[in-house]
Structure formats: structure tokens, C-alpha cells
ZAMARGU-4260 file (C-alpha; in steps of 0.2 Angstrom, whole numbers, plus 5000, padded with zeros to 4 digits):
<rodrens>
0) 4812/4990/4847 | 4830/4987/4851 | 4842/4984/4837 | 4860/4981/4835 | 4870/4980/4819
5) 4881/4966/4825 | 4889/4954/4813 | 4886/4935/4815 | 4901/4932/4826 | 4895/4945/4839
10) 4877/4940/4839 | 4880/4927/4853 | 4888/4941/4863 | 4872/4953/4861 | 4866/4961/4877
15) 4852/4952/4885 | 4835/4958/4878 | 4843/4967/4863 | 4839/4961/4845 | 4856/4959/4835
20) 4853/4964/4817 | 4866/4961/4804 | 4874/4976/4796 | 4865/4974/4779 | 4848/4976/4788
25) 4852/4992/4797 | 4842/5003/4786 | 4827/4993/4789 | 4831/4993/4807 | 4831/5012/4808
30) 4814/5012/4799 | 4807/5000/4811 | 4813/5010/4826 | 4804/5026/4819 | 4789/5016/4815
35) 4789/5009/4833 | 4790/5027/4839 | 4774/5032/4828 | 4765/5017/4835 | 4765/5021/4853
40) 4784/5021/4857 | 4784/5039/4859 | 4782/5037/4878 | 4800/5030/4879 | 4816/5039/4876
45) 4826/5032/4861 | 4845/5032/4864 | 4856/5030/4849 | 4873/5022/4854 | 4886/5029/4841
50) 4901/5019/4847 | 4913/5007/4839 | 4908/4989/4841 | 4924/4985/4851 | 4918/4997/4864
55) 4900/4993/4863 | 4903/4975/4868 | 4916/4978/4882 | 4910/4974/4899 | 4908/4992/4906
60) 4897/4997/4891 | 4886/4982/4892 | 4883/4986/4910 | 4878/5004/4906 | 4866/4999/4893
65) 4859/4985/4904 | 4855/4998/4918 | 4847/5010/4905 | 4836/4996/4899 | 4831/4990/4916
70) 4822/5006/4919 | 4810/5001/4905 | 4809/5019/4899 | 4822/5018/4885 | 4824/5011/4868
75) 4842/5007/4863 | 4848/5008/4845 | 4866/5002/4843 | 4872/5010/4826 | 4887/4998/4823
80) 4903/5000/4813 | 4896/4999/4795 | 4883/5013/4799 | 4896/5024/4808 | 4910/5022/4795
85) 4901/5020/4778 | 4883/5027/4779 | 4879/5045/4777 | 4873/5054/4792 | 4856/5058/4783
90) 4851/5039/4784 | 4857/5036/4802 | 4843/5031/4814 | 4834/5045/4823 | 4834/5045/4842
95) 4831/5057/4856 | 4848/5056/4863 | 4865/5051/4856 | 4879/5043/4866 | 4895/5044/4856
100) 4912/5038/4864 | 4927/5044/4854 | 4940/5030/4852 | 4953/5024/4839 | 4946/5025/4821
105) 4930/5034/4827 | 4924/5048/4815 | 4922/5062/4828 | 4918/5076/4815 | 4905/5064/4807
110) 4896/5061/4824 | 4896/5079/4828 | 4889/5084/4811 | 4875/5071/4814 | 4871/5078/4832
115) 4870/5096/4824 | 4859/5089/4810 | 4846/5081/4822 | 4849/5094/4836 | 4850/5079/4848
120) 4858/5079/4865 | 4877/5073/4864 | 4884/5064/4879 | 4903/5064/4877 | 4914/5051/4885
125) 4923/5064/4895 | 4913/5065/4911 | 4918/5067/4929 | 4924/5052/4939 | 4923/5040/4924
130) 4933/5024/4926 | 4946/5022/4913 | 4953/5006/4907 | 4971/5013/4906 | 4970/5022/4923
135) 4973/5013/4940 | 4973/5022/4957 | 4979/5014/4973 | 4983/5021/4990 | 5001/5026/4986
140) 5002/5027/4967 | 4993/5029/4951 | 4996/5019/4935 | 4993/5026/4918 | 4995/5015/4903
145) 5007/5004/4913 | 5017/5018/4919 | 5017/5019/4938 | 5019/5035/4948 | 5023/5033/4966
150) 5018/5046/4979 | 5023/5060/4980 | 5019/5065/4962 | 5013/5080/4954 | 4996/5082/4944
155) 4996/5096/4932 | 4981/5102/4921 | 4983/5099/4902 | 4976/5116/4900 | 4991/5128/4902
160) 4979/5142/4908 | 4974/5132/4923 | 4986/5134/4937 | 4978/5123/4950 | 4992/5110/4952
165) 4991/5097/4965 | 5004/5087/4974 | 4999/5070/4982 | 5009/5063/4997 | 5011/5045/5003
170) 5004/5038/5018 | 5021/5036/5025 | 5023/5054/5026 | 5006/5057/5033 | 4996/5058/5016
175) 4986/5072/5010 | 4987/5084/4995 | 4995/5101/4993 | 4986/5113/4980 | 4996/5126/4971
180) 4988/5141/4964 | 4992/5159/4958 | 4996/5170/4973 | 4981/5176/4983 | 4988/5189/4995
185) 5002/5180/5005 | 4996/5163/5000 | 5002/5152/4985 | 4996/5135/4991 | 4985/5126/5003
190) 4987/5109/5011 | 4972/5097/5012 | 4976/5083/5024 | 4960/5072/5020 | 4962/5073/5001
195) 4969/5056/4995 | 4961/5053/4978 | 4966/5062/4962 | 4954/5073/4952 | 4943/5064/4940
200) 4936/5079/4930 | 4946/5085/4915 | 4963/5080/4908 | 4980/5080/4918 | 4998/5077/4916
205) 5007/5067/4930 | 5025/5069/4935 | 5037/5063/4948 | 5039/5075/4962 | 5056/5083/4962
210) 5063/5089/4979 | 5072/5106/4977 | 5077/5110/4995 | 5062/5122/4996 | 5068/5133/4982
215) 5061/5137/4965 | 5073/5143/4951 | 5068/5153/4936 | 5081/5154/4922 | 5080/5170/4912
220) 5096/5171/4902 | 5107/5157/4895 | 5124/5160/4888 | 5138/5149/4881 | 5146/5147/4899
225) 5133/5154/4911 | 5115/5155/4915 | 5106/5169/4925 | 5092/5164/4936 | 5081/5170/4951
230) 5077/5159/4966 | 5062/5161/4977 | 5054/5151/4991 | 5045/5136/4984 | 5026/5136/4986
235) 5026/5118/4990 | 5034/5121/5008 | 5021/5130/5018 | 5012/5141/5005 | 5017/5158/5013
240) 5024/5170/5001 | 5040/5180/5007 | 5038/5198/5003 | 5050/5213/5005 | 5045/5229/5013
245) 5039/5236/4997 | 5027/5221/4995 | 5036/5212/4981 | 5040/5194/4982 | 5058/5191/4988
250) 5069/5184/4974 | 5087/5181/4975 | 5098/5184/4959 | 5107/5168/4955 | 5122/5166/4943
255) 5124/5148/4937 | 5141/5148/4931 | 5143/5129/4932 | 5132/5115/4930 | 5134/5109/4948
260) 5122/5118/4960 | 5127/5117/4978 | 5113/5119/4992 | 5116/5121/5011 | 5110/5106/5021
265) 5106/5103/5039 | 5111/5085/5043 | 5101/5076/5056 | 5107/5058/5059 | 5097/5045/5069
270) 5093/5027/5067 | 5074/5026/5069 | 5066/5017/5084 | 5054/5004/5076 | 5043/4990/5082
275) 5052/4973/5080 | 5049/4965/5063 | 5040/4949/5064 | 5035/4934/5053 | 5022/4921/5054
280) 5022/4905/5044 | 5008/4892/5043 | 5002/4879/5031 | 4984/4882/5025 | 4972/4870/5017
285) 4956/4880/5019 | 4946/4882/5003 | 4943/4901/5007 | 4962/4904/5008 | 4966/4894/4993
290) 4952/4902/4982 | 4959/4919/4988 | 4976/4914/4982 | 4969/4909/4965 | 4959/4925/4964
295) 4975/4936/4965 | 4987/4926/4955 | 4976/4925/4939 | 4970/4907/4943 | 4987/4899/4941
300) 4988/4884/4952 | 5007/4884/4954 | 5010/4903/4955 | 5014/4912/4971 | 5003/4926/4977
305) 5008/4942/4986 | 4994/4952/4995 | 4999/4970/4999 | 4985/4982/4994 | 4971/4987/5006
310) 4958/4978/4995 | 4968/4962/4995 | 4972/4962/5014 | 4953/4966/5017 | 4949/4950/5007
315) 4961/4940/5018 | 4954/4947/5034 | 4936/4943/5029 | 4941/4925/5026 | 4952/4924/5042
320) 4937/4930/5052 | 4926/4916/5046 | 4939/4903/5050 | 4944/4909/5067 | 4932/4905/5081
325) 4927/4920/5091 | 4933/4913/5108 | 4944/4899/5114 | 4934/4884/5121 | 4947/4880/5134
330) 4943/4861/5133 | 4956/4856/5120 | 4965/4839/5123 | 4983/4835/5119 | 4977/4826/5103
335) 4971/4843/5097 | 4988/4851/5099 | 4992/4853/5081 | 4975/4860/5076 | 4975/4872/5091
340) 4992/4878/5085 | 4985/4881/5068 | 4970/4891/5075 | 4982/4901/5086 | 4992/4906/5071
345) 4976/4911/5061 | 4971/4921/5076 | 4988/4929/5075 | 4986/4933/5057 | 4968/4940/5061
350) 4975/4951/5075 | 4989/4958/5064 | 4977/4962/5050 | 4965/4971/5062 | 4979/4982/5069
355) 4974/5001/5068 | 4956/4998/5060 | 4962/5001/5043 | 4977/4997/5031 | 4985/5014/5030
360) 5003/5017/5036 | 5006/5000/5044 | 5019/4988/5037 | 5010/4971/5032 | 5011/4960/5018
365) 5007/4941/5014 | 5014/4928/5003 | 5004/4912/4998 | 5015/4899/4990 | 5006/4883/4984
370) 5013/4867/4990 | 5002/4852/4985 | 4990/4850/4970 | 4977/4837/4964 | 4969/4835/4947
375) 4950/4839/4946 | 4938/4840/4932 | 4936/4856/4923 | 4920/4866/4925 | 4915/4863/4907
380) 4918/4845/4909 | 4932/4845/4895 | 4947/4836/4903 | 4956/4840/4920 | 4965/4854/4928
385) 4976/4856/4943 | 4969/4863/4959 | 4980/4868/4975 | 4975/4859/4991 | 4989/4866/5002
390) 4999/4882/5003 | 5012/4890/5014 | 5006/4907/5021 | 5020/4919/5026 | 5014/4935/5035
395) 5027/4949/5038 | 5023/4964/5049 | 5031/4976/5061 | 5046/4988/5057 | 5034/5003/5060
400) 5042/5019/5067 | 5037/5022/5085 | 5034/5040/5092 | 5052/5040/5098 | 5057/5034/5081
405) 5048/5046/5070 | 5064/5056/5068 | 5060/5062/5050 | 5044/5070/5057 | 5055/5077/5071
410) 5067/5084/5058 | 5053/5092/5049 | 5047/5100/5065 | 5065/5106/5068 | 5066/5113/5051
415) 5049/5121/5053 | 5054/5130/5069 | 5072/5135/5062 | 5065/5142/5046 | 5050/5150/5054
420) 5038/5140/5042 | 5019/5138/5044 | 5007/5124/5041 | 5007/5105/5044 | 5023/5094/5043
425) 5019/5083/5029 | 5024/5095/5015 | 5039/5101/5025 | 5044/5083/5027 | 5043/5079/5009
430) 5051/5095/5003 | 5065/5098/5015 | 5069/5081/5024 | 5079/5067/5015 | 5085/5050/5019
435) 5102/5045/5015 | 5106/5026/5015 | 5123/5028/5006 | 5131/5024/5023 | 5125/5006/5021
440) 5132/5004/5003 | 5142/4989/5001 | 5135/4978/5014 | 5125/4968/5001 | 5141/4962/4994
445) 5147/4956/5011 | 5134/4943/5014 | 5146/4928/5012 | 5159/4935/5024 | 5145/4939/5037
450) 5139/4922/5036 | 5157/4915/5038 | 5159/4926/5053 | 5143/4921/5062 | 5148/4902/5059
455) 5165/4905/5066 | 5159/4915/5081 | 5146/4901/5085 | 5161/4888/5084 | 5171/4898/5096
460) 5157/4900/5109 | 5153/4881/5108 | 5171/4876/5109 | 5174/4888/5124 | 5159/4879/5133
465) 5166/4862/5129 | 5184/4867/5135 | 5177/4873/5152 | 5167/4857/5154 | 5182/4846/5150
470) 5195/4857/5158 | 5204/4859/5141 | 5212/4874/5135 | 5207/4882/5119 | 5220/4893/5110
475) 5213/4908/5100 | 5229/4916/5093 | 5220/4928/5083 | 5212/4936/5098 | 5221/4951/5107
480) 5218/4958/5124 | 5201/4967/5125 | 5195/4960/5109 | 5190/4942/5115 | 5175/4934/5122
485) 5170/4938/5140 | 5175/4925/5153 | 5157/4918/5155 | 5152/4919/5137 | 5147/4901/5136
490) 5136/4903/5152 | 5127/4918/5144 | 5117/4908/5131 | 5108/4896/5144 | 5105/4912/5155
495) 5097/4920/5139 | 5086/4905/5136 | 5080/4904/5154 | 5076/4923/5154 | 5068/4923/5137
500) 5056/4908/5143 | 5052/4918/5159 | 5047/4934/5150 | 5037/4924/5137 | 5027/4915/5151
505) 5022/4932/5159 | 5016/4939/5142 | 5006/4923/5139 | 4997/4926/5155 | 4993/4944/5150
510) 4987/4938/5133 | 4975/4926/5141 | 4966/4940/5150 | 4967/4952/5135 | 4949/4950/5129
515) 4942/4954/5147 | 4953/4969/5148 | 4948/4976/5131 | 4929/4973/5136 | 4932/4984/5151
520) 4940/4998/5140 | 4927/4997/5126 | 4926/5016/5125 | 4945/5016/5120 | 4946/5018/5101
525) 4958/5008/5091 | 4976/5014/5089 | 4978/5024/5072 | 4995/5023/5065 | 4992/5036/5052
530) 4985/5049/5065 | 5000/5045/5076 | 5013/5053/5065 | 5020/5068/5073 | 5011/5066/5089
535) 5017/5061/5107 | 5002/5058/5118 | 4992/5045/5108 | 4997/5030/5118 | 4993/5037/5135
540) 4976/5029/5135 | 4983/5012/5131 | 4996/5013/5144 | 4983/5019/5157 | 4972/5004/5152
545) 4987/4992/5155 | 4988/4988/5137 | 5004/4987/5126 | 5010/5003/5118 | 5006/5006/5100
550) 4996/4995/5089 | 5002/4978/5096 | 4990/4967/5106 | 4995/4955/5120 | 4992/4941/5108
555) 5005/4948/5095 | 5017/4952/5109 | 5016/4934/5115 | 5018/4928/5098 | 5034/4939/5096
560) 5042/4932/5112 | 5036/4914/5109 | 5046/4915/5093 | 5061/4921/5101 | 5060/4907/5114
565) 5058/4894/5100 | 5071/4900/5088 | 5085/4904/5100 | 5086/4888/5109 | 5081/4871/5102
570) 5078/4860/5117 | 5077/4843/5108 | 5094/4846/5099 | 5101/4856/5114 | 5108/4869/5102
575) 5108/4888/5103 | 5106/4899/5087 | 5117/4915/5091 | 5110/4923/5075 | 5094/4926/5085
580) 5103/4937/5099 | 5100/4953/5090 | 5082/4950/5088 | 5080/4946/5107 | 5090/4962/5110
585) 5079/4972/5099 | 5063/4966/5108 | 5070/4969/5125 | 5075/4986/5121 | 5058/4990/5113
590) 5048/4983/5128 | 5059/4992/5141 | 5056/5009/5132 | 5038/5007/5127 | 5031/4994/5138
595) 5039/4997/5155 | 5022/4999/5163 | 5019/4981/5161 | 5033/4977/5174 | 5040/4961/5165
600) 5051/4953/5178 | 5068/4948/5171 | 5067/4959/5156 | 5080/4971/5161 | 5092/4958/5165
605) 5089/4949/5149 | 5092/4965/5140 | 5109/4967/5148 | 5114/4949/5144 | 5108/4951/5126
610) 5118/4967/5125 | 5134/4959/5131 | 5131/4944/5119 | 5126/4955/5104 | 5142/4965/5105
615) 5154/4950/5108
</rodrens>
């Protein structure tokens, strides 16, 4: 017989199939349970649940008990708060196995005494790979009681005698884990590139990883104005112990006479070569996408949703795959133009989400902003509620380091060779290579001046064009020799527009035949951004197959150039947007470097025109 000492307000929440017995009847319930065992229930295992009611009726515990009961081999006895807190252990119900979860207010010693009294099996709550309510793990961070630790972070055992310390690295650095341990021979650590998840057995302390330039310092003596210390090579670099001819670990005596410690640095400056950053905007009314928005914003009809995690983006990809037809029909009419454009944008979203075959290491994020709402009846029939019927989807992607642009990895490789280090690059990258963005400090305060300069520059170019058309002279007294506009500045803009349109048309033709080209190269595996870190030959197969370099498809390449064509020149208004010149320049440079094998006619000329216009 299944019994539970639940008070009346919890009775309606009782687990299906369980009899909820009030606290005052628990003694009788225990007697009935023992009588049931004597009358033929001995074939079933009786499980006593010695857990505070708050925990018993939480969703995870309910699922555990439901699964136990589904076997048909267990009798469940839920003790309840009154029995656990007030009754002596001698009258607690008998059972074959005791489950006791220690939580706030739980009398642990009393439960242990009961287990010893009855010699029952005690199942503690601390078991490997359990899911904890206060612990969340994602690709590049863990969150504990609301405190988020971004990778790289350190995982230390709570037990001071356990010296197995782990360091987990972010996907942007290649991922993986470094295990530190007491020295074994000439090793003090090992790198495990495929380990991404933290340990789930035992108790651990999490800390932010502190780069120290590859050096550990142990302080032995502290005085009023000085501190004596010894420095050694840190085990987080490559795990190789440096020893002197006598076999002793090399340590350098260090006198810390001031609080400022200076380290020697090798400075390696480079602006990383990245894929062009892109953005796709479209209005969506599909129920699958609107429901997805509500799923991740807590069901708030007017709240914006941001999708970044692998789980969220996979949900979006699944929904988009169902909305996009597998092939183009080729029979669309002019009246279908708006619907066709919407489908093509969804197809572009799908292509971006499918890049690389997984969501590690590639920059992608999606915003969903509700635009229109209607009133609908609530599910329980009690009044009405708002429901979004249209939302704006904004997909941002790109900005991924190319092979040529992975200069942090190049710097790590340089340091590895210079310092005669061993092992893989990820730990060396995180320990010895740092990025310094201080050179850009202050630019965020100059946005107003930058906007004014752009507006003034646009005015000058347009006025110069008008002057040439009307044979008028335009005085620009603030200009000096060598610092003004080129003589044909006004003619560069129409030339850029024409060349941009020419390149876009060529990429469109390549995109139309992409499905057939991919079918002919079906043996070619997807581009993997994470595996590409630090390598230089991964794009050879794509280039040989006549495909774009990296993870970009022809469809996305066409979308990139079509956006340039549309944003740079508005044919209806006959107006140029000179703020788009840097974007056109970046795309030209990227394709000349990485997609030269596509032989796009006019691309090099467009690059030269954009280069002149950009630095005007």
C-alpha cells in the first residue's frame, strides 16, 4: 500500500497512484504497510522516502517516484514532515530501502540513527551526475546559485587532499580541459581536448582563471616592507616540469620589494582577418516561430527574446527547416514576389544556422521582437490574454576569424616555439597570449562627432557632384593641398554601384547551381569552425570543389552582396549611402583573399574604387 503523510493542501498534488494520508494517520499507515507485507506484499520492495515535503513534491522527485512505481516492484512510503521532525525513529515505518535527501531543516543525524537501527540501505542525495537546481552548465560557462563563471575557469575539489584540479577552456580558444596533478616524473598536467563538461561526482569550488604569464609564485616570508618568494614555471602552460642537472625543479628566488610586479612581454600586434559581419531582418507571422519566442521569454507577449545557446538555436533551426521548402519550384509569378522574398530570407536563416554542422565556435545570435498582438481567450476560459501575431526577427552572424586572421593562435604557436614548449596550443593561448583593446579606448565617446563627420563628408561629395553638373565652383576653404577629395570623387560612387551590381549578379548565378554542386561533392564533409582553429589546410577541399572558402555557402555569399547592392545605392531615391563604403571594401578584400578561385569579374576593380572612396 502506498501512503503519504501529506496535509490536506498537498493532497491534490499527490503523485498519481499514491494514497495521501493526513499526518495524524501516519502511525496507522505504517501498521497497514507492515500488514500488507505480511499478507503477500513481501515480493515487492518497500521504499521509505525520508524527505522533507517541499522536496517530495518538487517535479524531479515526483518523476523519480513515478519511474520507481512504473516497474510494479516497489511499494512507496512517504514519511512526511510530522514523522521526520516529531516522531521517534522507533515508530517510523519499516522499509527495505531508505531514500533520504538532506535539505534545509532536515534532521540528518536522526535519519542516520534510523538507518542504523533498521540496518536498511541508505541512498544519499550526493550521487554522480545528479541534476542540481542551483547548478546550470552551458557550452562556455557554469552558473552556481546565480553566479556565472565564464570559461576559462578553475575547478578545485573541496577536499584539500585531492590535488586533481581542472581548468576548462572556452570554444573561442579551442575548448578542452587541462588536468593539474602532483608531479609524476616530468609531468604536472595533461590537456584533454575533447573534455568539455565539468565533473559531476563529489564537491568542487569554482574560481575565475587568472593568467600569470606562465609563472607560479610561492610566497614564503612576509615582512613590513618586503616579501620573499620563489617563482617556477606554471603547470597550466604545457605540463612539462623544468628540472636542473640535479633533478630538482627549477625555481627562481624572487624578492618582492614593492607591490608592483613587472613581467616581460612579447607584444604581437595584428588586426585579425575576419569574415564580414552580416545581418538579416524579416517579419515573421508563423506560429512555430511565435511560439518559440514565447517559450524563451517566459510567455510574455510583449517581451523581446534573444536566442544564443546551442539548445535555443537548434530549436530555431528545427522550426525553420519545417517552414522552408526543400527546393525552389521555379514557377513563382510576380504576385508571389513578397512571399518569395520571405521564403528566401528564411532559407538564408536556415543556411546560417546549419553552418559547420554544430553551434560551437561560430558567431550567431537571433533577436525576436513582437510587433503586433491580438486578444485571445485564456486556456482555462477565464478572461482574455494577449498573443503576438507578428514579430521582427534579426539574425546577426559573421565576424569569425579566418585562417589568416587567427593571429592569437599564431601568437600562441610563436610563443610555443620561442619558449620551447610542448603540447597543444589552447593552454598556451589562454596562459600566455592576451588581447589589449585599450588602443580603442575613447572611441565610444566620439559617436556624435563621427556622425557629424559622415554627414559633412556626404554633403561635400554631393555638392561636388552638383557643381560639376552645373559648372559651378565650390569653395572648400578648410581643405589643404593633398588632404582634399580626388578629382573624380563624385564619379566613384556610381562606378561603385555599377561594379557592386555586377559582382552580385555573378554570385547569384553561382548560388543557383549550388545544390547541384554540393550533390556532386557529397563525400565532402561540413566545414568545422572549431577544428579549423590553428590549421591552414582545411579549406583545400572546398576550394577544389569550387565552393566558397570557410563555412559560407553561395546562398549566404549572395545575400551578403545583395545587401551591399541594396544598401549602398537607392535607385528609387537616386541616393548613395557613403556609410556603406567600408562594408563593401571589407567584402571585396575578404573575397579577393579567400575566394580568388571563384574569378569574380570586376571584384578587383571594385576593391580599388572602394579603397579610394573609403580613405577619402
